[in-house]
N, C-alpha and C positions, 0 to 999 in steps of 0.2 A: 271913405268908401272909394272903391275903384270905379271902373267904367263898365261894370256888368249891367247890360241893358236887357238881360234875359227876364221876361215876365215871370212872376211868381205864379205857379199853378196852385189854385186853391179849390178843394172839393167841398161843396156844401152837401153833407151826407145825411141830412135829416130823415129822408125817407128810407134809407138803407139800414139805419140802426134801430134796434139791436137785432134785426131780423136776418142780417147777413154778416158773416164773419169774413175778415180780410186776412190774407197772408201777411205775416209780420213785416215783410219788405215792401208792401204796397204803399204805405204811407210812412214817410220818414218822421213826421210829427203829427200828433193829434192834439188839437187845441179845444178847450172848453171856453167859450166866450159868454160872459154874463150879458143877458139881454133884459134884465129886470126893468131898466128905464125905457126899453123899446117894445116890450111885449104888447102894449096897448096899440101902438101904431101898426105892428105886424098884424094883429087880429083885425083891426079896422080895415087894413088893405085887403085881407082875405075876404072879409064880409062885403066888400064893394062888388064882388063877383058872385052873383046869385047862384051860379052853378056850384061854386065851392061850398056854399052853405046848404043849399037844398039837396044836392045830390050826394055829397060826401061828408057833410058836417066837418069840413077840414079846419074850420076855426076851432072847434072843440078838440079835434085831434092835435092840431098844432099846439094849443095851450097845454094840453096834458102831456104831450110828448116832450115839449121843452122843459116841463117840470120834471119829468122822469129823467131826462138827460142831466139835469142839475143834480138830482139825487144819485143817479147811477154812477156818474163820473166825479163825485165829490172826493176830495182828497183830505188828508189830515190838515192841510194848509188852509182850506177854505170850504166851509159848509154854509155860508151865509147867503149865497145866491139862490134865488127862487126859480128863475128861468134861465136856461142856457141853450146855446147852439153848439154843435160839434162840427169842427172843420178839420179836414184831412189835408196835409201838405205832402205830396208825393216826393218832392225834391226841394230841399232847402237851398236857396241861393242868396246872394247878397241882399236882395230885396225883402227877404224874410223878416229881418229885424225892423225895416221900415213899416211893413205891414203890421207886425205884432205891436210896435210902439204906437200905431194909429188907433188901436183898439182901446176901449175904455177899461175893460177888465178881462184878463185872459189868464188861463192856466194851461200848462203843458200837462196833458193827461195820457201821454204816450204809454207810459208804464202800465197804467190801469187798463188801457185799451187792448194792448197786445203783449204785455209782460216784459217790455224792455225798460231799462232805466231811463229816466228823463231828469231834466233840471228845471228848477223854477225859472220861468222866463221873466216874469215881471211880478214884483211883490206888492 
């Protein structure tokens, strides 16, 4: 690796999918991250905030939405994940591979998201 110290910009886009479409050039890569092992902790964190549960039922929304993402962005390579987050990367830089390699389970779903070819990042 070189000396690229440019931070990697990552968009957590859970509240925007699938209700908003993006221009194909907005995100260079779209990643589906398996969160099966973390969904309990995520829901527990949401439930610690009374307003999130009483006013919006965001715990239920998050659980179902993460399940929908897992199904909606399934590829022929992997259909075993039950819960997933979708992350948009607007500009890949040297730190991209460090980020991807730090994730437990990730798939590049760029092609599914907006019709461009993509490569399997991590098998």
